[in-house]
N, C-alpha and C positions, 0 to 999 in steps of 0.2 A: 401863689405858687412861686417857688424859688426859680430865678432865671437859670437856665441850664447853660453849660459851658459853651456850647456851639449854637445857641439859639439864633444868632445873627447870620448864620450861613444858609444859603439856598442852594440845593444840590439837584441836579438832573441826572438820572441814571438810565442807561440803555444797555441791554445785553441779555445773556442767557445763563442759566444755571447759577454758579456759585461766586466766582471771583469778584465781579463788579457788584453783585448784590450784597455780598458780605462786607465789602469795603464800604459801601454806602450805609449799610445797617450800623456799622460801628460808630459812624458819625450821627446817624439818626437817633441812636440810643442816648446820645449826649445832647440832643436838642436840635440838631440841624433839621431843617425842613427838606425832605427828600421827595421828589416826584419821580416815580418809576414809570418809564415809557415802555409800552408793550405793543406788539403788532396786533391789529384788530382781529378778533375771532380766535386766534391761536394763543397769543401771549407768550410769555417766557417758557422755554422748554422745561424748566423746573416744575411747571404745573403738571407735567406728565410723568414725573419721577416719583417713585414711592420712597418710603412707605406711605400709604394713604391711611387717613383716619378710618378706623374700623375696617380696614382692608377693602374699602369701597373706592376704586379708582374714580377720580373726579378732579377737574382742574382747580377746584377750590379746597381740596382736601389733601394736597401733597404736603407731607411733613417738611420736605426740603424747602418748598416755596413758602410755607407759613412761617418757618423759623427765619429764613434769610430776609424776609421782607416785612417784618414787623416795624411799626413806627413810620411807615411810608404812605404817601398818597399814590394812587395809581390811575394812569390815563392810557388810552389807546391812541396810536398815531401810526399811519402808514408812511414810512420814509421812502418807500419805493416810488411814490408819485411826487410830482413837483409841488403840489399844494401842501402835502405833508411835510416836505422839506422846508417850505417857506414858513409854515407854522412852527416848525422846530426851531428855526432861526429866531423867531419872535420869542420863544421860550428861553433861548440862549441869552438874549438881551437882559433877561431878568435873573440870570443865574450866576452864582459865585463859582460853582464847581460843576463840571460835567465829567461823569465817570462812565466808562464803557469797557467792554471786553470783546469788541468786534475784531476779527483778524485784519491785517493791513489791506488786503485786496477788497474786503467787504467794506472797510472804512471809505475807500475811494468810491465804491459803487453807491454808497449811501450819502456821500457828501459830508462825511464827518472829518472836516478839514480844519485843523487848528488855525492856520493862517487866515482862513475866511472868517472863522468865529472871532478871532482876535480883532479884526477890523470893526466888527459891530459891538464887541465888548472887550476893551483892552485889559480889563481886570480879570478876565476869565482864567480859571485854572482848569485845564483839561487833563484828565488822567486816563491814559490808554493802557489797559492790561492785556497783553498779547503773549502767545507762547514763547516767542524768542526775541521780542522787541521789534522796533520799527526800522531797524537797520541790520546790516550783516547778511551773509549768504543764506542763512536759514530763516529770514524774516517771514517768508510765505509758507514755511512748512506747517503742516497741521499737527495738532497735539491735543490730547485730553489729559485728565488728571493722571492716568497711568504713565503716559509718555513724559509728562512734565516731571513726575517723580523720579523717573529713571534718567532723563536727560540732565537733570541737575545733580546727579551723583549720589542721591540718597538710597536708591534702590539696591545698589550692590552691597551696601552695608546692612541690609535689612533681611533677615535678622543678623545682628552682629556676631553673636556667639552661637555656633552650630556644632553638631557632632562631626560632620564630614563636609568641609567647605567645597570639596570637589564634586560631590553628588547632590547636595542640597542647594537648589537654585535660589537666587535672590528673589525677594518678594516686595510688593508694594504695601505700604501701611494702609490700614482700612479707611474707609470714608473718602472724603475729598480733601485730604491734607495738603496736597500740592496747591489746589485752588485756594484753600484757606490761608496758607503761608503767603501766597502772592497777594491776597486781599489785605492781610495785615500789613505787609510791606508797603502796599499801595496807599493804605490809609495813613501810615506814618509819613510817607513821602509827600502825600497831598497836604497834610497839615504843616509840613515844612514849607511848602509853597505858599500856604496861607500866611504863615509868619513872614516869609519874604515879601509878600504883597503888602503886609502892614507897614513894612519899612520903605518899600519902593513905589507902591501904588500900582504895580504892574503884575499881571498874571503870567503864567508860563505853562508849558506842556510837560507833563510828567510821563515819561516813557518807561513803563514797568514790564520787564521780561520775567515770565514765570520761571524759566530755566535759571535765570540769575538769582531769583528769590530763593530757589531751592539750593543752588550752589553756595549761596551766602551762608546757609545753615551748616555746611560741612567745612568751614574755614580751617579748623585744626588739621584735618586730613590734607587739605590743599596746601596749607602752610608747611606741613611736614614734607610734602612733595617738592615744594620750592626750595627747601633747605637741603635737597639732595637725597632724601630718603626714597626708597622705592614705594610705589603705590600700595597703600595699606589694603590688605585683603580682609576677609572675615576670619575671626579667631576661633580656633577649636575650643569648645566649651570648657574642657578640663583645665585649660591654662588659667582659668579664672581662680583656681585654687579655692574651692568652697564658695563659689558665688553662683547664683542662678536660681532656677526654679526647683522647689521641693513640693511633693504632693502631700496635701493635707486631707483630712477626712471629708471636707466639702469643697475642694478645689486646689488651688496652688498658692504658694507664698514665695516671693523672691527674697533671697537672703544674700548679703555680702559679708563674708567673714574672712577676707583674704589676709589682713594684717594681724599683728599680735593683739592689739587692743580689741578689735572686734571678735577675734577668736576667743579671747578670755571671757568676753561678755557672753558669747554663745555658750561656752562651757558652764558658766555660772547659771545661766538660764536653764541648762539641762541638769543642774544639780551636781556638776563636776563628776561625771561618770569615771569609773576606775580606769578605763582605757585612755582617758585624757592625760594620764601621767606617762604613757608610753613615749619612747624616743621619737617616734614618727610625728608626734603632736607638738614637739617643743619649739620648732622654728618654722617660719613661713616657707622656707625652701623644702624642708622635709615634708611638710603638709602638702605642698604642691606635688611632690614626687609620689605621694601615696593618696592622692585625692580620690581615687576610685574606692578604696577601702573606707576612707573617712566619710565619703558621701553616703555609703550604705549604712554606716552606723548612725549618722545624723538623720537620714531618711527614716530609719526604723523608729526613731523617737518622734519624729515630726508627724508620721502618718496618723497618729491618734489625736492630733490637735485639729480644732476648727481654725480656719485661716485667720479670722479676725482676732480670736483669742491669742493665737500665736503671735500675731502682729503686735498686740498690746504688750505681751510678755517681753518680746525681744526689744521693743522700744524702751521699756523700763530698764533694760540692761544695756542700752546704748548700742544696739546692734542694728545697722541699716537693714531694714526689712519692710516689705509692703505686700499686702494681699493682692492677688491678681483679680481685680474687680470686674464682674460682669455688669451689664447695664443696670440690672435691678439692684446690685450692690451699690453702685454709684448714686442712684436715685434715692436710696434709703439710708445712705451714710449719715450718721448723726452730725458730723462736722458740717456738711453742706446744708443740712436741714437747719442747724442752729444759726448759720450765717445767712439764711434766706436766699440761697443761690437760685433755687427754682422759683419761678414766678407764674402765677395764674394769668392766662390771657383768654379773653372771651371772643370767639369768632362766630359769625352767623351760621357757618356750615358745620362747625364742630362743637359748639358750646365752649365751656370753660375747661381748658386743659393746661397742664404744666409745660413750661419751656425752660431751657437753660437761661440763666440770667447773666450778670456781669462778673468777671473774675476779680473785680476790684471794688473797693468801698471809698466813697468820698465823704468828707465831713459834712459837705452840703449835698443834697440829693440831685446831683447833676445827671445821673443815669436813671432814666425812667422809661417804662413801657406805657405809651399813651394811646396807642391804637393797634389793632391787629393788622396782619397783612391785608392789602386791598384786594377786593374782588376785581375781576378783569374789567377795566374801564369805570371803576366805581366813582372816581372823582372827575370824570369828564366835564360835567356841567360846572362844577366848582372852579376848575382851572380855566376852561375855555371861555365860559361866560363871565365868571367872576374876575378873572385876571387879564384875559386877552380881549374881552369886550364883545365876544360873539353873542348874537341873539339866539333865542331858543330855536327860531326858524333856521338860522344858519347852522346851528349845531345839528339839527335834524337832517339838513342837506348833506353835511359832512359825513354823517352816519350812513345815509342812503347811498352815497357815492363811494363808500369804502375808504374814506380818508381817516376816519376814526372808528 
């Protein structure tokens, strides 16, 4: 088997839900060994989040948990007790990277202290993913994905183009996009720290703020503000001049025909209708002024098309367009199928089902799925006995006393 890109890294992960888990998963998929630490009996909160396989709620059937935790080993450990914290420090000694998403006050309660860890492992890289970072007046404020999305400034511009900005409220994008954005930013920063360690031999603490990870994504808007422009609001849809959603026979297609080149391509795709020679169609300015009329004419032609057939046609005429894909459209798109994006993963509780794969291809197979998400405490014996040297009797005692 080809050596994977991150095969030499050992990672310890502790946290709940998405940000720490996805950050660690990104590195596990490239070969890093990840040991996920969960509280005995209850485990990661993600285990209780749906959707569940076959709609049967079960801690081993959560789609969120199964996806975020592939390629990891899993152990249970109670950090609320001194024995658990001592064992955790023993694990830290064998770790290159520790990733968590505990809030600052909870970090202090559990003894997740970088200065202490650095004394026992000078090369340790500790990545803390928190709502607002470990400093500043808001460091102890609470936040979930919804709060992070809006506190970082993305919410106000979602959706960007609306019919009436005064009455249509801002929205949060679906899913856990704030958590995911923070996780991706944390993974990149962590690998930067790994590179720095290869040069200096020393680890460091990566302090990742979810709010800042989201604010980083709206830099053009923030940049415009710094240059003296007023804060950008959401734009009235008609100002797009023939851009936006059009209804097809089986859904919607988004089209952008605002400039002359794209407009001419759209007219060619439509067979150059007679009305396209009218004065209102001749310049970008005149089309913008009469966008209501033109949208009706274009919509009348589009409504008889299936969205993917329209997409293929407009692409051939170099018109920016894409179908609004539902989940089943994405799963069945021939492009993703051809590239092998979805991968089969076999799990004892679900059997073999498809999961999203990697968005990139290496010339060498660095990205691999080698194991499904761990069942709660699945690798306790392998880690505690095989690595830390506990006997089976000691392991049983740890279990009986609630340490693991």
